[in-house]
N, CA, C and O of each residue as an XYZ file, in Angstrom:
636
protein
N      21.953    -21.871    -47.754
C      21.838    -20.293    -47.871
C      20.291    -20.170    -47.284
O      20.270    -20.254    -46.056
N      19.453    -20.053    -47.682
C      18.170    -20.162    -47.640
C      17.995    -20.535    -45.986
O      17.808    -19.769    -45.041
N      18.121    -21.912    -46.013
C      18.418    -22.281    -44.766
C      18.133    -21.381    -43.629
O      17.158    -21.332    -42.880
N      19.427    -20.545    -43.689
C      20.230    -19.883    -42.356
C      19.240    -18.724    -42.497
O      18.795    -18.232    -41.460
N      18.777    -18.147    -43.919
C      17.682    -16.990    -43.855
C      16.678    -17.014    -43.395
O      16.131    -15.945    -43.125
N      16.127    -18.079    -43.162
C      14.826    -18.634    -42.509
C      14.645    -18.691    -41.294
O      13.583    -18.293    -40.814
N      15.802    -19.282    -40.399
C      16.540    -19.322    -39.853
C      16.202    -17.742    -38.540
O      15.493    -17.561    -37.550
N      17.446    -16.740    -39.538
C      17.048    -15.587    -38.995
C      15.969    -14.838    -38.798
O      15.812    -13.975    -37.934
N      15.418    -15.100    -39.413
C      13.636    -14.714    -39.766
C      13.063    -14.981    -38.785
O      12.589    -14.119    -38.046
N      12.989    -16.199    -38.579
C      12.224    -16.788    -37.676
C      12.589    -16.284    -36.046
O      11.711    -15.917    -35.264
N      14.023    -16.341    -35.713
C      14.334    -15.776    -35.017
C      13.780    -14.279    -34.315
O      13.326    -13.934    -33.224
N      14.119    -13.600    -35.674
C      13.736    -12.012    -35.379
C      12.621    -11.889    -35.145
O      12.237    -10.893    -34.532
N      11.512    -13.135    -35.677
C      10.004    -12.480    -35.378
C       9.697    -13.025    -34.141
O       8.559    -12.652    -33.855
N      10.179    -13.753    -33.236
C      10.224    -14.600    -31.668
C      10.636    -13.260    -30.892
O       9.978    -12.863    -29.931
N      11.725    -12.613    -31.354
C      12.527    -11.715    -30.480
C      11.388    -10.535    -30.741
O      10.894    -10.020    -29.739
N      11.000    -10.134    -31.917
C       9.841     -9.097    -31.702
C       8.651     -9.306    -31.067
O       8.083     -8.459    -30.378
N       8.256    -10.420    -31.282
C       6.664    -10.749    -30.412
C       6.892    -10.972    -29.181
O       5.948    -10.883    -28.396
N       8.220    -11.323    -28.700
C       8.600    -11.082    -27.261
C       8.590     -9.651    -26.639
O       8.081     -9.261    -25.587
N       9.418     -8.869    -27.752
C       9.213     -7.466    -27.121
C       7.954     -6.749    -27.186
O       7.653     -5.737    -26.553
N       7.350     -7.301    -27.910
C       5.819     -6.746    -28.037
C       4.894     -7.140    -26.963
O       4.006     -6.367    -26.601
N       5.040     -8.197    -26.482
C       4.199     -8.986    -25.563
C       4.738     -8.284    -23.685
O       4.051     -8.217    -22.666
N       5.869     -7.972    -23.869
C       6.213     -7.550    -22.602
C       6.258     -5.738    -22.882
O       7.012     -5.184    -22.082
N       5.811     -5.119    -23.530
C       6.064     -4.220    -23.684
C       3.843     -3.924    -23.467
O       3.348     -3.130    -22.667
N       3.272     -4.568    -24.154
C       1.602     -5.090    -23.779
C       2.002     -5.043    -22.509
O       1.756     -3.921    -22.066
N       2.754     -6.078    -21.315
C       2.380     -6.249    -20.184
C       2.722     -5.083    -19.232
O       2.225     -4.777    -18.148
N       3.784     -4.483    -20.003
C       4.703     -3.477    -18.931
C       3.567     -1.956    -18.724
O       3.379     -1.259    -17.726
N       2.846     -1.844    -20.439
C       2.407     -0.226    -20.338
C       1.095     -1.027    -19.297
O       1.156     -0.311    -18.298
N       0.311     -1.776    -19.090
C      -0.787     -2.228    -18.873
C      -1.103     -1.041    -17.674
O      -0.196     -0.937    -16.849
N      -2.152     -0.233    -17.500
C      -2.184      0.225    -16.301
C      -1.985     -0.450    -14.927
O      -1.114     -0.091    -14.134
N      -2.772     -1.357    -14.728
C      -2.434     -2.306    -13.210
C      -0.768     -2.253    -13.055
O      -0.501     -1.454    -12.157
N       0.061     -2.657    -13.453
C       1.829     -2.649    -13.675
C       1.875     -1.439    -13.340
O       1.842     -1.002    -12.190
N       1.955     -0.841    -14.329
C       2.089      0.607    -13.973
C       1.613      1.627    -12.289
O       2.203      2.420    -11.555
N       0.503      1.113    -12.330
C       0.228      1.482    -11.032
C       0.651      0.247     -9.821
O      -0.078      0.309     -8.830
N       1.289     -0.408     -9.794
C       1.727     -1.311     -9.067
C       2.821     -0.411     -8.515
O       3.059     -0.058     -7.360
N       3.573     -0.072     -9.970
C       5.057      0.231     -9.777
C       4.929      1.561     -9.048
O       5.721      1.785     -8.132
N       4.209      2.266     -9.298
C       3.782      3.530     -8.654
C       3.687      3.098     -7.461
O       4.850      3.149     -7.061
N       2.890      2.603     -6.417
C       2.515      1.925     -5.319
C       3.902      1.556     -4.392
O       4.150      1.978     -3.262
N       4.601      0.776     -5.101
C       5.871      0.060     -4.840
C       6.734      1.224     -4.117
O       7.108      1.396     -2.957
N       6.868      1.879     -5.214
C       8.003      3.291     -4.920
C       7.518      3.944     -4.223
O       8.340      4.006     -3.309
N       6.513      4.675     -3.894
C       5.524      5.433     -2.702
C       5.916      4.810     -1.429
O       6.562      5.284     -0.494
N       5.327      3.509     -1.608
C       5.472      2.556     -0.678
C       6.976      2.807      0.566
O       7.258      3.106      1.726
N       7.603      2.368     -0.904
C       9.400      2.332     -0.069
C       9.312      3.857      0.478
O       9.160      3.905      1.699
N       9.363      4.846     -0.039
C       9.730      5.988      0.326
C       8.615      6.339      1.739
O       8.931      6.653      2.887
N       7.680      6.208      1.330
C       6.831      6.288      2.785
C       7.398      5.415      4.124
O       7.444      5.883      5.262
N       7.724      4.361      3.831
C       8.397      3.313      4.577
C      10.004      3.758      5.494
O      10.576      3.220      6.441
N      10.237      4.677      4.866
C      11.643      5.427      5.316
C      11.062      6.867      5.809
O      11.850      7.659      6.325
N      10.105      7.107      5.701
C       9.530      8.490      6.172
C       9.510      7.803      7.747
O      10.165      8.152      8.729
N       8.467      6.648      7.606
C       7.977      6.242      9.023
C       8.984      5.401      9.900
O       8.644      4.946     10.992
N      10.156      5.232      9.401
C      11.101      4.996     10.146
C      11.535      5.749     10.674
O      11.533      5.555     11.889
N      12.007      6.711     10.319
C      12.736      8.137     10.249
C      11.950      8.255     11.799
O      12.434      7.934     12.884
N      10.402      8.900     11.487
C       9.347      9.299     12.761
C       9.991      8.562     13.833
O      10.724      9.153     14.626
N       9.710      6.965     13.941
C      10.113      6.329     15.059
C      11.064      6.683     15.506
O      11.174      7.321     16.553
N      12.412      6.125     14.373
C      13.314      6.252     15.185
C      13.869      7.502     15.637
O      14.587      7.334     16.623
N      13.783      8.717     15.249
C      14.005     10.096     15.430
C      12.810     10.739     16.221
O      13.309     11.474     17.074
N      11.825     10.759     16.273
C      10.998     11.635     17.051
C      10.238     10.289     18.579
O      10.094     10.439     19.792
N       9.962      9.158     17.664
C       8.726      8.259     19.032
C       9.715      7.646     19.828
O       9.527      7.603     21.044
N      10.931      7.075     19.246
C      11.336      6.504     20.391
C      12.611      7.153     21.381
O      12.977      6.757     22.488
N      13.078      8.166     20.646
C      13.368      9.323     21.995
C      12.293      9.740     22.749
O      12.567      9.490     23.923
N      11.390     10.164     22.675
C      10.235     10.498     23.288
C      10.055      9.032     24.504
O      10.062      9.109     25.732
N       9.954      8.185     23.923
C       9.523      7.055     25.113
C      10.703      6.912     25.507
O      10.635      6.940     26.736
N      11.824      6.766     25.173
C      13.083      6.848     25.917
C      13.112      8.023     26.878
O      14.124      7.745     27.521
N      12.756      8.899     27.272
C      12.590     10.052     28.276
C      11.388     10.007     28.763
O      11.132     11.049     29.368
N      10.387      9.120     28.764
C       9.443      8.578     29.400
C      10.165      7.280     30.520
O      10.238      7.340     31.747
N      10.415      6.678     30.030
C      11.008      5.350     30.762
C      12.196      5.434     31.090
O      12.885      4.422     31.220
N      12.777      6.949     31.335
C      13.962      7.398     32.086
C      15.381      7.493     31.326
O      16.392      7.360     32.016
N      15.496      7.691     30.098
C      16.388      8.212     29.215
C      17.156      7.084     28.369
O      18.300      7.190     27.926
N      16.204      5.862     28.218
C      16.688      4.350     27.625
C      16.952      4.604     26.188
O      16.160      5.392     25.672
N      17.843      4.140     25.450
C      17.834      4.150     23.819
C      17.555      3.002     24.063
O      18.217      2.419     24.921
N      16.352      2.240     23.297
C      16.063      1.241     22.853
C      17.028      0.169     21.929
O      17.411     -0.977     22.164
N      17.216      0.983     20.898
C      18.094      0.252     20.044
C      19.189     -0.397     20.536
O      19.490     -1.532     20.165
N      20.081      0.502     21.693
C      21.244     -0.029     22.114
C      20.436     -1.407     23.186
O      21.232     -1.761     24.056
N      19.453     -1.967     23.233
C      19.233     -2.839     24.191
C      19.228     -4.499     23.433
O      18.414     -4.998     22.655
N      20.503     -5.062     24.040
C      20.262     -6.505     23.857
C      20.962     -7.304     24.647
O      21.749     -6.954     25.527
N      20.688     -8.328     24.346
C      21.027     -9.719     25.039
C      22.286    -10.627     24.822
O      22.292    -11.422     23.882
N      23.253    -10.532     25.598
C      24.860    -11.086     25.213
C      24.740    -12.336     25.541
O      24.778    -12.681     26.722
N      24.558    -13.296     24.425
C      24.367    -14.469     24.596
C      25.758    -15.380     24.989
O      25.824    -16.323     25.778
N      27.123    -14.617     23.957
C      28.464    -14.626     24.204
C      29.541    -13.659     23.970
O      30.001    -13.410     22.855
N      29.978    -13.048     25.229
C      30.084    -11.621     25.488
C      31.649    -12.042     23.750
O      31.749    -13.043     23.040
N      32.312    -11.011     23.758
C      33.346    -10.803     22.692
C      34.528    -11.028     23.334
O      34.671    -10.693     24.510
N      35.616    -11.690     22.540
C      36.898    -11.996     22.625
C      37.473    -11.203     22.334
O      37.389    -10.792     21.177
N      38.535    -10.476     23.480
C      39.496     -9.606     23.587
C      40.540    -10.229     23.614
O      40.569    -11.359     24.101
N      41.799     -9.549     23.022
C      42.960     -9.448     22.901
C      43.331     -8.785     24.025
O      42.507     -8.180     24.711
N      44.837     -8.852     24.359
C      45.239     -7.886     25.734
C      44.457     -6.395     25.513
O      43.529     -5.861     26.120
N      45.413     -5.913     24.163
C      45.313     -4.701     23.406
C      44.010     -4.424     23.422
O      43.856     -3.218     23.225
N      42.938     -5.024     23.576
C      41.548     -4.771     23.461
C      41.166     -5.012     22.269
O      39.996     -4.640     22.172
N      41.750     -5.677     20.781
C      41.588     -5.751     19.128
C      40.310     -7.014     20.043
O      40.460     -7.644     21.090
N      39.205     -6.961     19.134
C      38.220     -7.783     19.514
C      38.753     -9.098     18.015
O      38.773     -9.038     16.785
N      39.084    -10.093     19.009
C      39.032    -11.350     18.710
C      38.071    -12.058     17.796
O      38.326    -12.394     16.639
N      37.128    -12.217     18.331
C      35.912    -12.731     18.363
C      34.675    -12.075     18.552
O      34.581    -11.620     19.692
N      33.649    -11.857     17.800
C      32.677    -10.730     17.596
C      32.120    -11.160     18.995
O      32.799    -11.980     19.613
N      30.662    -10.585     19.714
C      30.027    -10.685     20.417
C      28.856    -11.236     19.447
O      28.389    -10.977     18.338
N      28.616    -12.325     20.717
C      26.588    -12.889     19.599
C      25.694    -12.717     20.930
O      25.493    -13.262     22.015
N      25.182    -11.334     19.957
C      23.768    -10.763     20.452
C      22.345    -11.104     20.045
O      22.123    -11.813     19.064
N      21.403    -10.606     20.787
C      20.041    -11.177     20.011
C      19.894     -9.330     20.451
O      20.145     -8.713     21.486
N      19.349     -8.893     19.041
C      19.126     -6.862     19.022
C      17.955     -6.714     19.787
O      17.244     -6.222     18.910
N      17.338     -6.770     20.638
C      16.171     -6.771     21.647
C      15.261     -5.354     20.490
O      14.310     -5.271     19.714
N      16.527     -4.338     21.174
C      15.600     -2.846     20.950
C      15.790     -2.864     19.465
O      14.746     -2.324     19.097
N      16.501     -3.160     18.325
C      15.803     -3.061     17.253
C      14.675     -3.641     16.328
O      14.123     -3.278     15.289
N      14.577     -4.852     17.300
C      13.031     -5.621     17.222
C      12.239     -4.655     17.635
O      11.375     -4.190     16.892
N      12.475     -4.133     19.152
C      11.526     -3.231     19.524
C      10.728     -1.685     18.406
O       9.649     -1.100     18.312
N      11.975     -1.640     17.835
C      12.251     -0.051     17.517
C      11.250     -0.628     15.474
O      10.685      0.166     14.723
N      11.392     -1.875     15.290
C      10.514     -2.577     14.027
C       9.355     -2.826     14.177
O       8.465     -2.772     13.327
N       9.262     -3.201     15.594
C       7.827     -3.231     15.737
C       7.021     -2.098     15.699
O       5.938     -2.213     15.125
N       7.403     -0.742     16.320
C       7.042      0.711     16.166
C       7.039      0.987     14.891
O       6.080      1.674     14.540
N       7.905      0.641     13.938
C       7.854      0.907     12.855
C       6.398      0.229     11.944
O       5.687      0.893     11.190
N       6.230     -1.223     12.265
C       5.255     -1.703     11.999
C       3.884     -1.457     12.256
O       2.946     -1.715     11.502
N       3.829     -0.784     13.708
C       2.313     -0.284     14.200
C       1.948      1.080     13.700
O       0.827      1.501     13.414
N       3.265      1.777     13.640
C       3.142      3.279     12.903
C       2.479      3.014     11.169
O       1.543      3.641     10.673
N       3.157      2.090     10.612
C       2.427      2.154      9.221
C       1.261      1.144      9.132
O       0.624      1.068      8.081
N       1.061      0.636      9.822
C      -0.195     -0.230      9.878
C      -1.432      0.857      9.961
O      -2.387      0.980      9.194
N      -1.022      1.768     11.409
C      -1.984      2.671     11.493
C      -2.312      3.796     10.133
O      -3.462      3.993      9.742
N      -1.177      4.427      9.558
C      -1.435      4.871      8.677
C      -2.105      4.132      7.978
O      -3.326      4.283      7.971
N      -1.620      3.334      7.355
C      -2.622      2.688      6.040
C      -3.671      2.358      6.005
O      -4.350      2.349      4.978
N      -4.215      1.860      7.598
C      -5.539      2.039      8.239
C      -6.530      3.230      8.134
O      -7.705      3.043      7.817
N      -6.110      4.253      8.363
C      -6.255      5.315      8.457
C      -6.623      5.761      6.484
O      -7.688      6.126      5.986
N      -5.334      5.540      5.841
C      -5.886      5.859      4.499
C      -6.882      4.986      3.811
O      -7.317      5.263      2.693
N      -7.232      3.955      4.471
C      -8.311      2.908      3.988
C      -9.237      3.662      4.154
O      -9.889      4.305      3.332
N      -9.358      3.540      6.022
C     -10.746      3.963      5.974
C     -11.390      5.729      5.053
O     -12.493      5.977      4.568
N     -10.104      6.626      5.152
C     -10.535      7.655      4.662
C     -11.307      7.457      3.130
O     -12.403      7.943      2.848
N     -10.547      6.711      2.319
C     -10.597      6.368      1.205
C     -12.587      6.071      1.325
O     -13.540      6.626      0.778
N     -12.481      5.068      2.200
C     -13.969      4.139      1.698
C     -15.094      5.375      2.418
O     -16.228      5.459      1.948
N     -14.684      6.243      3.513
C     -15.514      7.150      3.440
C     -15.696      8.100      2.111
O     -16.788      7.990      1.554
N     -14.752      9.020      1.540
C     -14.746      9.119      0.048
C     -15.836      8.687     -0.666
O     -16.786      9.306     -1.144
N     -15.463      7.202     -0.657
C     -16.457      6.689     -1.932
C     -17.829      6.489     -1.488
O     -18.760      6.946     -2.152
N     -18.038      5.770     -0.298
C     -19.648      6.010      0.515
C     -19.976      7.450      0.334
O     -21.090      7.553     -0.179
N     -19.374      8.684      0.583
C     -20.230     10.125      0.249
C     -20.384     10.290     -1.247
O     -21.405     10.863     -1.626
N     -19.372      9.800     -2.302
C     -19.742      9.948     -3.259
C     -20.649      9.230     -4.025
O     -21.165      9.942     -4.887
N     -21.115      7.829     -4.023
C     -22.370      7.350     -3.611
C     -23.472      7.587     -3.650
O     -24.388      7.207     -4.380
N     -23.371      8.571     -2.428
C     -24.444      9.204     -1.677
C     -24.724     10.413     -2.241
O     -25.785     10.969     -1.958
N     -23.972     10.892     -2.965
C     -24.288     12.691     -3.788
C     -24.869     12.058     -4.698
O     -26.000     12.482     -4.933
N     -24.272     10.541     -5.775
C     -24.760      9.778     -6.810
C     -25.874      9.526     -6.527
O     -26.656     10.087     -7.294
N     -26.477      8.769     -5.563
C     -28.007      8.720     -5.549
C     -28.778      9.750     -4.985
O     -30.009      9.767     -4.974
N     -28.284     10.320     -4.674
C     -29.064     11.677     -4.634
C     -29.315     12.595     -6.094
O     -30.426     12.714     -6.610
N     -28.375     13.054     -6.502
C     -28.587     13.423     -7.788
C     -29.953     12.649     -8.744
O     -30.947     13.191     -9.225
N     -29.481     11.038     -8.777
C     -30.506     10.378     -9.493
C     -31.924     10.454     -9.091
O     -32.861     10.212     -9.851
N     -32.056     10.889     -7.552
C     -33.385     10.410     -6.600
C     -33.980     12.129     -6.906
O     -35.155     12.450     -6.733
N     -33.107     12.897     -7.290
C     -33.517     14.876     -6.909
C     -34.255     14.614     -8.351
O     -35.465     14.820     -8.260
N     -33.822     14.206     -9.675
C     -34.849     14.184    -10.777
C     -35.777     12.905    -10.920
O     -35.223     11.821    -11.100
N     -36.475     12.939    -10.885
C     -37.491     11.900    -11.326
C     -37.699     11.655    -12.526
O     -37.805     12.680    -13.198
N     -37.817     10.579    -13.160
C     -38.143     10.542    -14.640
C     -39.754     10.516    -15.090
O     -40.605      9.985    -14.375
N     -39.989     11.001    -16.057
C     -41.354     11.586    -16.365
C     -42.130     10.251    -16.775
O     -41.830      9.419    -17.631
N     -43.322     10.307    -15.822
C     -43.928      9.274    -16.347
C     -44.329      8.985    -18.028
O     -44.371      9.671    -19.049
N     -44.562      7.715    -17.701
C     -45.537      7.488    -19.437
C     -46.333      7.622    -19.561
O     -46.768      8.321    -18.646
N     -47.292      7.292    -20.477
C     -48.719      7.414    -20.708
C     -49.555      6.389    -19.511
O     -50.569      6.515    -18.825
N     -48.622      5.448    -19.679
C     -49.403      4.122    -19.048
C     -49.515      4.390    -17.374
O     -50.596      4.291    -16.795
N     -48.262      4.741    -16.680
C     -48.267      5.207    -15.472
C     -49.358      6.593    -15.118
O     -50.220      6.481    -14.246
N     -49.176      7.900    -15.932
C     -50.226      8.603    -15.889
C     -51.465      8.135    -15.391
O     -51.940      8.554    -14.336
N     -52.268      6.878    -16.443
C     -53.538      6.917    -16.671
C     -53.518      5.845    -15.346
O     -54.570      5.986    -14.722
N     -52.709      4.903    -14.784
C     -52.717      4.267    -13.788
C     -52.827      5.195    -12.731
O     -53.602      4.949    -11.806
N     -52.079      6.347    -12.746
C     -52.203      7.358    -11.394
C     -53.427      8.026    -11.429
O     -53.697      8.358    -10.275
N     -54.182      8.334    -12.109
C     -55.239      9.017    -12.034
C     -56.579      7.862    -11.757
O     -57.485      8.179    -10.986
N     -56.581      6.469    -12.496
C     -57.144      5.763    -11.626
C     -57.127      5.419    -10.696
O     -58.151      4.873    -10.284
N     -56.128      5.517     -9.939
C     -55.604      5.308     -8.578
C     -56.320      6.532     -7.724
O     -57.257      6.404     -6.935
N     -55.781      7.491     -8.010
C     -56.549      8.943     -7.497
C     -58.025      8.674     -7.468
O     -58.459      8.574     -6.320
N     -58.997      8.516     -8.514
C     -60.446      8.531     -9.053
C     -61.150      7.152     -7.879
O     -62.336      6.903     -7.662
N     -59.817      6.420     -7.263
C     -60.772      5.346     -6.410
C     -60.530      5.388     -5.221
O     -61.414      4.911     -4.508
N     -58.972      6.091     -4.339
C     -59.227      7.010     -3.580
C     -60.562      7.726     -3.366
O     -61.381      7.218     -2.600
N     -60.783      8.670     -3.883
C     -61.969      9.857     -3.593
C     -63.019      9.028     -3.671
O     -63.970      9.765     -3.409
N     -63.534      7.702     -3.913
C     -64.711      7.157     -3.903
C     -65.213      6.387     -2.733
O     -66.336      5.884     -2.761
């Protein structure tokens, strides 16, 4: 009977330890920050995809003669149709237009991330510069030794 109780206690302590370790891992700032970044990144990706699909690509289509890029495809093997028009075998296609749209998505996302990184870099530089200026504006008072050396230097300059 005691053996069963000991085994139960060991199992409970292992699971409690595992849960504690998982909690410590999940609550760390870096993991939480990563989760937030992934969620925001996914939402941002949807916004950029919509921007490209609904705004940029129609404008590009108008510029090149009203072409809808997402419909561009290479037909490698045409669909096989029955006499009544029902599709027996689907066509095999290379969807070039979808690829072009994804390339535009990538370029817009890359540009947005680049701009954000540049802005953050400039902000950091400005903050560092302001911090340096603050430390330079308030000079530390001279020690007795420094005052004495300054006086000696000034006297030597006069001679």
